[in-house]
C-alpha positions in Angstrom: 75.2 123.4 81.1 77.8 120.6 81.2 77.7 118.0 83.9 81.0 116.7 85.2 81.8 114.1 87.9 85.1 114.7 89.6 86.4 111.6 91.4 88.9 113.0 93.9 87.4 116.5 94.4 88.3 117.0 98.1 91.8 118.4 97.7 94.6 119.5 95.3 93.9 119.5 91.6 90.5 117.9 91.9 89.3 120.6 94.3 90.7 123.4 92.2 89.1 122.0 89.0 85.8 121.7 90.8 85.9 125.4 91.7 86.9 126.3 88.1 83.9 124.2 86.7 81.6 125.9 89.2 82.8 129.3 88.1 82.1 128.4 84.5 78.5 127.4 85.3 78.9 123.6 85.0 77.0 121.2 87.2 79.5 119.3 89.4 79.2 115.9 90.9 82.0 115.9 93.6 83.2 112.6 94.9 85.9 111.6 97.4 86.5 109.8 100.7 86.1 112.8 103.0 82.4 113.8 103.5 83.2 117.0 105.4 85.4 118.3 102.6 82.7 117.4 100.0 80.1 119.3 102.0 82.4 122.3 102.2 82.7 122.3 98.5 78.9 122.0 98.0 78.5 125.0 100.2 80.2 127.1 97.6 77.3 126.6 95.1 74.5 124.3 96.5 72.5 124.6 93.3 75.3 123.4 91.1 77.0 120.8 93.2 76.0 117.2 94.2 78.2 115.1 96.4 78.8 111.4 97.2 81.4 109.9 99.5 83.2 107.3 97.4 86.3 105.2 98.1 87.6 103.9 94.8 89.1 100.8 96.4 85.6 99.7 97.6 83.7 97.2 95.4 80.6 99.2 96.0 82.1 102.4 94.5 80.5 102.0 91.0 77.0 101.8 92.6 77.8 105.0 94.5 78.9 106.6 91.2 75.6 105.7 89.7 73.7 107.4 92.5 75.7 110.5 92.1 75.1 110.6 88.3 71.4 110.2 88.9 71.3 113.1 91.3 73.3 115.2 88.9 70.9 114.5 86.1 73.4 112.7 83.9 77.1 113.0 83.1 78.9 114.5 80.2 82.5 114.3 81.6 84.0 111.8 84.0 87.2 113.3 85.5 89.4 110.9 87.5 91.9 112.6 89.7 91.7 110.3 92.7 95.0 108.8 93.5 97.9 108.4 96.0 101.6 108.4 95.8 104.6 108.3 98.1 108.3 108.5 97.8 109.2 105.0 99.1 112.9 104.2 98.4 112.7 101.7 101.3 110.1 99.8 99.3 107.8 99.4 102.2 105.3 96.8 100.8 102.4 98.4 102.7 103.0 101.7 100.8 103.6 100.1 97.5 100.5 97.9 97.6 98.2 100.7 98.8 99.4 102.8 95.8 98.6 99.9 93.5 95.2 99.3 95.0 94.2 103.0 94.6 96.0 104.0 91.3 95.5 100.7 89.4 92.6 98.7 90.9 90.6 101.8 91.9 91.4 103.6 88.7 90.3 100.6 86.6 87.1 100.1 88.7 86.0 103.7 88.2 87.0 104.3 84.6 85.3 101.1 83.4 82.2 102.1 85.3 82.3 105.5 83.5 82.9 103.8 80.2 79.9 101.6 80.7 77.7 104.6 81.5 78.8 106.5 78.4 78.5 103.4 76.2 74.9 103.1 77.3 74.0 106.8 77.1 75.4 107.9 73.7 78.9 108.9 74.6 80.8 111.4 76.7 84.4 112.2 77.8 86.6 110.3 80.2 89.5 112.5 81.5 92.2 111.4 83.8 95.1 113.0 85.6 98.1 110.6 85.2 101.6 112.1 85.5 104.8 112.7 83.7 106.1 110.0 86.2 104.7 107.4 83.8 107.3 108.4 81.2 110.1 106.5 82.9 110.4 104.6 86.2 111.4 106.8 89.1 113.4 104.9 91.7 112.2 106.8 94.7 108.5 106.3 93.7 108.4 102.9 92.0 104.8 101.9 92.5 103.6 105.5 91.7 105.6 105.6 88.5 104.4 102.2 87.4 100.8 103.0 88.2 100.8 106.1 86.1 102.3 104.2 83.2 99.4 101.8 83.6 96.9 104.6 83.5 98.5 106.0 80.3 98.3 102.7 78.6 94.8 101.8 79.9 93.3 105.1 78.5 95.1 104.5 75.2 93.5 101.0 75.1 90.0 102.3 76.0 90.3 104.9 73.3 91.0 102.2 70.7 88.2 100.0 72.1 85.7 102.8 71.8 86.6 103.3 68.2 86.3 99.6 67.5 82.9 99.5 69.1 81.7 102.7 67.5 81.1 104.3 70.9 81.1 108.1 71.0 83.4 108.1 74.0 86.4 110.5 73.9 89.4 110.6 76.2 91.7 113.2 77.7 95.0 112.1 79.4 96.4 115.0 81.5 100.0 114.6 82.6 101.1 117.3 85.0 104.6 117.8 86.2 105.5 118.2 89.9 102.5 119.8 91.7 102.6 121.2 95.2 100.3 118.6 96.7 100.5 116.2 99.7 102.7 113.8 97.7 105.5 116.3 97.6 104.9 117.9 101.0 108.3 116.9 102.4 110.2 117.3 99.1 112.2 120.0 97.4 111.4 119.4 93.8 112.3 122.0 91.1 109.6 123.7 89.0 106.8 122.9 91.5 103.4 124.2 90.2 100.4 125.4 92.1 97.2 123.3 91.9 95.3 126.4 90.8 97.5 126.9 87.8 97.3 123.2 86.8 93.5 123.3 87.2 93.2 126.4 84.9 95.2 124.7 82.1 93.4 121.4 82.7 90.0 123.1 82.4 90.9 124.6 79.0 92.0 121.1 77.8 88.6 119.8 78.8 86.7 122.6 77.1 88.6 122.1 73.8 88.6 118.3 74.0 92.3 117.7 73.8 93.4 114.0 73.7 96.6 114.4 75.7 98.3 117.3 77.4 101.5 117.7 79.5 101.3 120.6 82.0 103.3 122.8 81.4 105.7 123.6 78.6 108.7 123.1 80.8 107.6 119.6 81.7 106.7 118.9 78.0 110.4 119.6 77.2 111.6 117.6 80.2 109.6 114.6 79.0 111.1 114.8 75.6 114.5 114.8 77.1 113.8 111.9 79.4 112.7 109.8 76.4 116.0 110.4 74.6 118.1 109.0 77.5 119.2 105.4 76.9 117.9 102.9 79.4 121.3 102.0 80.7 122.1 105.7 81.4 118.7 106.3 83.0 119.2 103.5 85.5 122.4 105.2 86.7 120.8 108.6 87.2 120.4 109.5 90.9 117.0 111.1 90.5 115.7 112.0 93.9 114.1 114.9 95.8 116.2 117.2 98.0 114.4 116.6 101.2 
């Protein structure tokens, strides 16, 4: 029975992935900021689920992760889906800095903690949900786009470091397209995907150990096209939601 810790299991992709793991018989360590949502998830399968309220921006978060892992009986997969994002064309600094604290500082705090655990316990898998937004900077979500690019590069760096150190730590970088979550609640983006669909594809990627995946094929094509656009042309594109 695999043991997975899901950081950000209280809603959206994290919650749906937790449900999929439970259905597959995995033991799930569910973490997030909202205790009541965690307990609701635990109620689905009390024998399989352990919970811990964790805020990734808190310096004490790694210690809380250790407690959750101990109650779970160990950890085979660390899955990081905790994050925030906002369309912020006004560049409200409060919004931008909150995004950076969560998606960069919090992400780094927790993935390094997971790396340390796996390095000390013979290996494991670190899986993260980044985004296709990390491909090119999106003007309406500058901090969000930049933070996702950071996550892509950080995981690539850790993968190289693990090889250099001979650690049996493997990585999966999951890059969904636009998902119908709170980030896009007031937007009219094309090709919106349901979190349930994303979680199903994501779970299969975890099972087979894929290194990197874009969800789904439409967004894989879109990403290829984005990369072909010259920078000067990209900067002139009025990419925005229809809200």
